[in-house]
ChimeraX commands (.cxc) that place a marker at each C-alpha (Angstrom):
marker #1 position -103.66,247.44,33.51 radius 0.5
marker #1 position -102.69,244.13,32.56 radius 0.5
marker #1 position -99.89,243.26,30.93 radius 0.5
marker #1 position -97.86,240.03,29.49 radius 0.5
marker #1 position -94.17,239.63,29.15 radius 0.5
marker #1 position -92.93,238.72,26.02 radius 0.5
marker #1 position -89.57,237.07,25.51 radius 0.5
marker #1 position -88.66,236.59,21.72 radius 0.5
marker #1 position -85.57,234.69,20.90 radius 0.5
marker #1 position -83.83,234.75,17.61 radius 0.5
marker #1 position -80.74,233.47,15.56 radius 0.5
marker #1 position -77.98,235.46,14.46 radius 0.5
marker #1 position -76.27,235.46,10.44 radius 0.5
marker #1 position -74.27,232.77,12.17 radius 0.5
marker #1 position -76.90,230.83,13.63 radius 0.5
marker #1 position -76.06,231.47,17.07 radius 0.5
marker #1 position -79.10,231.79,19.50 radius 0.5
marker #1 position -79.96,234.99,21.37 radius 0.5
marker #1 position -82.57,236.91,23.06 radius 0.5
marker #1 position -84.02,239.50,20.60 radius 0.5
marker #1 position -86.82,241.17,22.94 radius 0.5
marker #1 position -87.70,241.06,26.68 radius 0.5
marker #1 position -90.65,243.51,27.24 radius 0.5
marker #1 position -93.68,243.83,28.71 radius 0.5
marker #1 position -96.99,244.35,26.40 radius 0.5
marker #1 position -100.10,246.18,27.90 radius 0.5
marker #1 position -103.26,245.23,26.29 radius 0.5
marker #1 position -105.95,247.14,24.73 radius 0.5
marker #1 position -109.79,247.16,25.73 radius 0.5
marker #1 position -112.85,246.26,24.36 radius 0.5
marker #1 position -116.14,246.27,26.56 radius 0.5
marker #1 position -115.73,242.99,29.06 radius 0.5
marker #1 position -112.47,242.07,27.43 radius 0.5
marker #1 position -108.76,243.19,27.24 radius 0.5
marker #1 position -106.77,241.92,24.09 radius 0.5
marker #1 position -103.19,241.62,24.09 radius 0.5
marker #1 position -101.43,241.06,20.99 radius 0.5
marker #1 position -98.44,239.04,21.55 radius 0.5
marker #1 position -97.25,238.05,18.09 radius 0.5
marker #1 position -98.36,239.14,14.46 radius 0.5
marker #1 position -96.97,237.84,11.13 radius 0.5
marker #1 position -97.82,239.03,7.66 radius 0.5
marker #1 position -97.57,235.56,6.42 radius 0.5
marker #1 position -98.04,231.88,7.77 radius 0.5
marker #1 position -95.91,230.33,8.35 radius 0.5
marker #1 position -93.64,233.10,9.59 radius 0.5
marker #1 position -90.37,233.52,8.51 radius 0.5
marker #1 position -87.91,232.34,11.25 radius 0.5
marker #1 position -85.56,235.33,10.49 radius 0.5
marker #1 position -88.41,238.11,10.74 radius 0.5
marker #1 position -88.98,239.94,13.83 radius 0.5
marker #1 position -92.73,240.46,15.28 radius 0.5
marker #1 position -94.66,243.07,13.02 radius 0.5
marker #1 position -96.81,245.67,14.90 radius 0.5
marker #1 position -100.40,245.25,14.50 radius 0.5
marker #1 position -101.94,248.88,12.87 radius 0.5
marker #1 position -105.22,247.44,12.91 radius 0.5
marker #1 position -106.87,245.88,15.71 radius 0.5
marker #1 position -109.45,244.41,13.77 radius 0.5
marker #1 position -110.15,240.41,14.60 radius 0.5
marker #1 position -110.66,239.74,10.70 radius 0.5
marker #1 position -107.10,238.90,9.27 radius 0.5
marker #1 position -106.21,238.71,5.63 radius 0.5
marker #1 position -105.21,235.02,4.28 radius 0.5
marker #1 position -102.24,233.91,6.02 radius 0.5
marker #1 position -101.83,236.80,8.23 radius 0.5
marker #1 position -101.15,235.12,11.84 radius 0.5
marker #1 position -101.80,236.43,15.35 radius 0.5
marker #1 position -100.85,235.08,18.61 radius 0.5
marker #1 position -103.08,236.76,21.30 radius 0.5
marker #1 position -104.16,236.74,24.92 radius 0.5
marker #1 position -107.57,237.80,25.76 radius 0.5
marker #1 position -108.70,238.33,29.57 radius 0.5
marker #1 position -112.39,238.02,29.75 radius 0.5
marker #1 position -114.32,240.02,32.79 radius 0.5
marker #1 position -117.46,238.82,34.34 radius 0.5
marker #1 position -120.04,239.50,31.50 radius 0.5
marker #1 position -123.21,240.55,33.33 radius 0.5
marker #1 position -121.43,243.80,35.07 radius 0.5
marker #1 position -120.37,244.72,31.56 radius 0.5
marker #1 position -123.84,244.23,30.31 radius 0.5
marker #1 position -125.39,246.39,33.27 radius 0.5
marker #1 position -123.30,248.97,32.52 radius 0.5
marker #1 position -124.08,249.41,28.65 radius 0.5
marker #1 position -126.24,252.44,27.88 radius 0.5
marker #1 position -130.00,251.00,26.91 radius 0.5
marker #1 position -129.49,252.06,22.98 radius 0.5
marker #1 position -126.15,249.33,22.79 radius 0.5
marker #1 position -127.47,246.49,24.89 radius 0.5
marker #1 position -128.65,243.43,22.40 radius 0.5
marker #1 position -132.27,242.37,23.35 radius 0.5
marker #1 position -130.98,238.80,23.78 radius 0.5
marker #1 position -128.05,238.84,26.37 radius 0.5
marker #1 position -126.54,235.57,24.90 radius 0.5
marker #1 position -125.97,237.92,21.53 radius 0.5
marker #1 position -123.65,240.09,23.51 radius 0.5
marker #1 position -120.30,240.01,22.04 radius 0.5
marker #1 position -121.68,237.45,19.18 radius 0.5
marker #1 position -119.09,237.44,16.25 radius 0.5
marker #1 position -117.77,235.66,13.60 radius 0.5
marker #1 position -113.68,236.01,12.14 radius 0.5
marker #1 position -111.93,235.18,8.96 radius 0.5
marker #1 position -109.82,232.75,10.51 radius 0.5
marker #1 position -109.26,229.45,11.92 radius 0.5
marker #1 position -108.64,230.01,15.89 radius 0.5
marker #1 position -106.44,227.52,18.03 radius 0.5
marker #1 position -107.63,228.53,21.43 radius 0.5
marker #1 position -106.84,227.37,24.98 radius 0.5
marker #1 position -108.64,228.60,28.43 radius 0.5
marker #1 position -105.17,229.18,30.45 radius 0.5
marker #1 position -107.43,230.91,33.86 radius 0.5
marker #1 position -110.92,230.48,35.07 radius 0.5
marker #1 position -113.99,229.21,33.64 radius 0.5
marker #1 position -116.00,230.63,30.21 radius 0.5
marker #1 position -118.97,229.74,28.56 radius 0.5
marker #1 position -118.56,229.63,24.81 radius 0.5
marker #1 position -121.86,230.39,22.90 radius 0.5
marker #1 position -122.40,228.84,19.34 radius 0.5
marker #1 position -125.91,229.15,17.91 radius 0.5
marker #1 position -128.14,227.81,20.46 radius 0.5
marker #1 position -125.38,226.19,22.44 radius 0.5
marker #1 position -123.55,226.92,25.34 radius 0.5
marker #1 position -120.32,225.05,26.33 radius 0.5
marker #1 position -118.73,225.45,29.75 radius 0.5
marker #1 position -114.80,225.62,29.36 radius 0.5
marker #1 position -112.31,225.46,32.13 radius 0.5
marker #1 position -108.45,225.69,32.41 radius 0.5
marker #1 position -106.70,223.50,29.79 radius 0.5
marker #1 position -109.96,223.03,27.73 radius 0.5
marker #1 position -109.00,223.64,23.92 radius 0.5
marker #1 position -111.55,225.15,21.05 radius 0.5
marker #1 position -110.75,224.72,17.56 radius 0.5
marker #1 position -112.65,227.82,15.88 radius 0.5
marker #1 position -113.38,227.43,12.11 radius 0.5
marker #1 position -115.84,230.16,11.04 radius 0.5
marker #1 position -118.60,229.77,13.55 radius 0.5
marker #1 position -120.16,232.77,14.98 radius 0.5
marker #1 position -119.67,232.93,18.30 radius 0.5
marker #1 position -119.51,234.60,21.67 radius 0.5
marker #1 position -117.12,234.22,25.14 radius 0.5
marker #1 position -119.24,234.87,28.40 radius 0.5
marker #1 position -117.88,234.53,31.95 radius 0.5
marker #1 position -120.69,233.92,34.36 radius 0.5
marker #1 position -118.47,234.11,37.21 radius 0.5
marker #1 position -116.90,236.62,39.44 radius 0.5
marker #1 position -112.99,236.18,38.37 radius 0.5
marker #1 position -111.25,237.21,35.60 radius 0.5
marker #1 position -111.19,234.50,33.05 radius 0.5
marker #1 position -108.26,234.35,30.37 radius 0.5
marker #1 position -108.09,232.44,26.95 radius 0.5
marker #1 position -105.10,232.40,24.74 radius 0.5
marker #1 position -104.61,231.28,21.05 radius 0.5
marker #1 position -103.40,231.86,17.53 radius 0.5
marker #1 position -105.44,233.13,14.87 radius 0.5
marker #1 position -104.58,231.97,11.37 radius 0.5
marker #1 position -106.53,234.59,8.26 radius 0.5
marker #1 position -107.84,232.16,5.42 radius 0.5
marker #1 position -109.50,232.16,2.31 radius 0.5
marker #1 position -113.42,232.56,3.19 radius 0.5
marker #1 position -115.91,229.70,1.76 radius 0.5
marker #1 position -118.98,230.75,0.18 radius 0.5
marker #1 position -121.06,229.85,3.03 radius 0.5
marker #1 position -119.29,231.92,5.70 radius 0.5
marker #1 position -121.28,234.45,7.49 radius 0.5
marker #1 position -119.56,237.70,8.72 radius 0.5
marker #1 position -121.07,238.96,12.05 radius 0.5
marker #1 position -119.22,241.77,13.36 radius 0.5
marker #1 position -120.44,242.91,16.80 radius 0.5
marker #1 position -117.39,243.18,18.82 radius 0.5
marker #1 position -114.73,244.89,16.37 radius 0.5
marker #1 position -112.67,247.61,17.92 radius 0.5
marker #1 position -113.11,251.20,16.82 radius 0.5
marker link #1:1,2 radius 0.2
marker link #1:2,3 radius 0.2
marker link #1:3,4 radius 0.2
marker link #1:4,5 radius 0.2
marker link #1:5,6 radius 0.2
marker link #1:6,7 radius 0.2
marker link #1:7,8 radius 0.2
marker link #1:8,9 radius 0.2
marker link #1:9,10 radius 0.2
marker link #1:10,11 radius 0.2
marker link #1:11,12 radius 0.2
marker link #1:12,13 radius 0.2
marker link #1:13,14 radius 0.2
marker link #1:14,15 radius 0.2
marker link #1:15,16 radius 0.2
marker link #1:16,17 radius 0.2
marker link #1:17,18 radius 0.2
marker link #1:18,19 radius 0.2
marker link #1:19,20 radius 0.2
marker link #1:20,21 radius 0.2
marker link #1:21,22 radius 0.2
marker link #1:22,23 radius 0.2
marker link #1:23,24 radius 0.2
marker link #1:24,25 radius 0.2
marker link #1:25,26 radius 0.2
marker link #1:26,27 radius 0.2
marker link #1:27,28 radius 0.2
marker link #1:28,29 radius 0.2
marker link #1:29,30 radius 0.2
marker link #1:30,31 radius 0.2
marker link #1:31,32 radius 0.2
marker link #1:32,33 radius 0.2
marker link #1:33,34 radius 0.2
marker link #1:34,35 radius 0.2
marker link #1:35,36 radius 0.2
marker link #1:36,37 radius 0.2
marker link #1:37,38 radius 0.2
marker link #1:38,39 radius 0.2
marker link #1:39,40 radius 0.2
marker link #1:40,41 radius 0.2
marker link #1:41,42 radius 0.2
marker link #1:42,43 radius 0.2
marker link #1:43,44 radius 0.2
marker link #1:44,45 radius 0.2
marker link #1:45,46 radius 0.2
marker link #1:46,47 radius 0.2
marker link #1:47,48 radius 0.2
marker link #1:48,49 radius 0.2
marker link #1:49,50 radius 0.2
marker link #1:50,51 radius 0.2
marker link #1:51,52 radius 0.2
marker link #1:52,53 radius 0.2
marker link #1:53,54 radius 0.2
marker link #1:54,55 radius 0.2
marker link #1:55,56 radius 0.2
marker link #1:56,57 radius 0.2
marker link #1:57,58 radius 0.2
marker link #1:58,59 radius 0.2
marker link #1:59,60 radius 0.2
marker link #1:60,61 radius 0.2
marker link #1:61,62 radius 0.2
marker link #1:62,63 radius 0.2
marker link #1:63,64 radius 0.2
marker link #1:64,65 radius 0.2
marker link #1:65,66 radius 0.2
marker link #1:66,67 radius 0.2
marker link #1:67,68 radius 0.2
marker link #1:68,69 radius 0.2
marker link #1:69,70 radius 0.2
marker link #1:70,71 radius 0.2
marker link #1:71,72 radius 0.2
marker link #1:72,73 radius 0.2
marker link #1:73,74 radius 0.2
marker link #1:74,75 radius 0.2
marker link #1:75,76 radius 0.2
marker link #1:76,77 radius 0.2
marker link #1:77,78 radius 0.2
marker link #1:78,79 radius 0.2
marker link #1:79,80 radius 0.2
marker link #1:80,81 radius 0.2
marker link #1:81,82 radius 0.2
marker link #1:82,83 radius 0.2
marker link #1:83,84 radius 0.2
marker link #1:84,85 radius 0.2
marker link #1:85,86 radius 0.2
marker link #1:86,87 radius 0.2
marker link #1:87,88 radius 0.2
marker link #1:88,89 radius 0.2
marker link #1:89,90 radius 0.2
marker link #1:90,91 radius 0.2
marker link #1:91,92 radius 0.2
marker link #1:92,93 radius 0.2
marker link #1:93,94 radius 0.2
marker link #1:94,95 radius 0.2
marker link #1:95,96 radius 0.2
marker link #1:96,97 radius 0.2
marker link #1:97,98 radius 0.2
marker link #1:98,99 radius 0.2
marker link #1:99,100 radius 0.2
marker link #1:100,101 radius 0.2
marker link #1:101,102 radius 0.2
marker link #1:102,103 radius 0.2
marker link #1:103,104 radius 0.2
marker link #1:104,105 radius 0.2
marker link #1:105,106 radius 0.2
marker link #1:106,107 radius 0.2
marker link #1:107,108 radius 0.2
marker link #1:108,109 radius 0.2
marker link #1:109,110 radius 0.2
marker link #1:110,111 radius 0.2
marker link #1:111,112 radius 0.2
marker link #1:112,113 radius 0.2
marker link #1:113,114 radius 0.2
marker link #1:114,115 radius 0.2
marker link #1:115,116 radius 0.2
marker link #1:116,117 radius 0.2
marker link #1:117,118 radius 0.2
marker link #1:118,119 radius 0.2
marker link #1:119,120 radius 0.2
marker link #1:120,121 radius 0.2
marker link #1:121,122 radius 0.2
marker link #1:122,123 radius 0.2
marker link #1:123,124 radius 0.2
marker link #1:124,125 radius 0.2
marker link #1:125,126 radius 0.2
marker link #1:126,127 radius 0.2
marker link #1:127,128 radius 0.2
marker link #1:128,129 radius 0.2
marker link #1:129,130 radius 0.2
marker link #1:130,131 radius 0.2
marker link #1:131,132 radius 0.2
marker link #1:132,133 radius 0.2
marker link #1:133,134 radius 0.2
marker link #1:134,135 radius 0.2
marker link #1:135,136 radius 0.2
marker link #1:136,137 radius 0.2
marker link #1:137,138 radius 0.2
marker link #1:138,139 radius 0.2
marker link #1:139,140 radius 0.2
marker link #1:140,141 radius 0.2
marker link #1:141,142 radius 0.2
marker link #1:142,143 radius 0.2
marker link #1:143,144 radius 0.2
marker link #1:144,145 radius 0.2
marker link #1:145,146 radius 0.2
marker link #1:146,147 radius 0.2
marker link #1:147,148 radius 0.2
marker link #1:148,149 radius 0.2
marker link #1:149,150 radius 0.2
marker link #1:150,151 radius 0.2
marker link #1:151,152 radius 0.2
marker link #1:152,153 radius 0.2
marker link #1:153,154 radius 0.2
marker link #1:154,155 radius 0.2
marker link #1:155,156 radius 0.2
marker link #1:156,157 radius 0.2
marker link #1:157,158 radius 0.2
marker link #1:158,159 radius 0.2
marker link #1:159,160 radius 0.2
marker link #1:160,161 radius 0.2
marker link #1:161,162 radius 0.2
marker link #1:162,163 radius 0.2
marker link #1:163,164 radius 0.2
marker link #1:164,165 radius 0.2
marker link #1:165,166 radius 0.2
marker link #1:166,167 radius 0.2
marker link #1:167,168 radius 0.2
marker link #1:168,169 radius 0.2
marker link #1:169,170 radius 0.2
marker link #1:170,171 radius 0.2
marker link #1:171,172 radius 0.2
view
């Protein structure tokens, strides 16, 4: 089970700094991924005096001005694909986990190597690489034998008319 330690600081009514929260957050699973929600706010920018909100809906499609800080541990993709029942396997392997979100995302690879698939392009990303994801349908694949990790911030936006929603990986 993957856990992430979260330390949240705050200021009191007199402006004095303190540690508000120090806890381990457990992730939740999707096929091939463990998602850990680190921070969620109903508004962007967040209110400095407000505390973290628990996400009630794990859906990746945020409402406009909602903000989510997350960690995603991405397991090797081929074994996940091989374990899927034949009626759940996409005909084209590259479309496994292919999706779009109603957000602008700022994502950094923090461990390992992953491949981002957008349309007919594949981009190999390594630790330290950053992706600014602006509504494009995409998939994250891991073609190595080690778990890779991305961390990012998702901000819900008003959708342009040309946005195409593709929901192949939304949680139940």
